[in-house]
N, C-alpha and C positions, 0 to 999 in steps of 0.2 A: 782559710781565716789568716789575715796578715797581723803580724805583731811589729809594731812600730816601735825600736828601740833607739837611741839617740847614743852614737858612739862617744860622744863627750861625756856621757854618766858611767863608761865603760871603768873610770879611774876610780870613783866613788864605789861603784860597785865591789871592784876586784880589791881594794883596802879595807872593804866592810867587810868582806866574807872569807878572804885568804887565810885568816888566823881561827877561824870557826872551830872549836871542838870537834862539830860533827863531821865523820868522815866522808860522807855522803855527799856534802855541801863544799868539803875542800877539795873532792875530787872533780866534781859538778864545774867549780871554778877553774880547775885546770884545763879542762876538757873543752870549755867554753871557750877560750882564750883563742884557740885558732879559728874555730866557728866564726868569731867577731871581725878577726882578721880577714876572715875571707869576704865578708861582706860589705866591709869596712876597709879596704887596702890602703886609700890613701891617708885617710885620716888615723890609722892605726899604727903605720910607719911615722907618720908625722908627729904623732901627739901619745902613743902609748906603748911602743916596742920596746925602748929601754928600760920601763917599769915592768913589763909583763917578763921579757927575759930575763930580767934581775930575780923578779919573783921564781920563776921558773929555776934558773940556777943555785938559787938559794934553797930550793928544796931539793935539788941533785946533793948538795952538801950534805944534808941531814939525813943521808942516808944509812950512814954508821951511828947515828943517834939512836939509842933504845930508847928512850921515853916515846917515839913519834913513831907513826904508821909510815912505811915506805912509801912513797907517792913517787919516787923516782922512775920508775918505769911511763907511770902516766906523765911526768915532767918531759922525758923524753922523746916520747910519742907526740905530745903538742910542740915541742919545739919543733919536729922535722915538720911536722903540718904547717906550721907558721911558716918556716924556711920555704915551702913550696907556693906560697901567696904570690 
């Protein structure tokens, strides 16, 4: 089964779900970013790299915030996988 995904919808999907209160959805968004970068490397770098890396860095800065779940380890792994693309 082939799933057709437009890379130009990445920003809309990312913006819509990055602040979702559901832990599983937020973790999935973080884990999905490197996979999208792998499948659409040119478009990702040109259009979405800055936005996605800013989001991941913002996630890392929230490590000491007691009101949020720690997604820092997921963000670091995603940043490393994006760097390998």
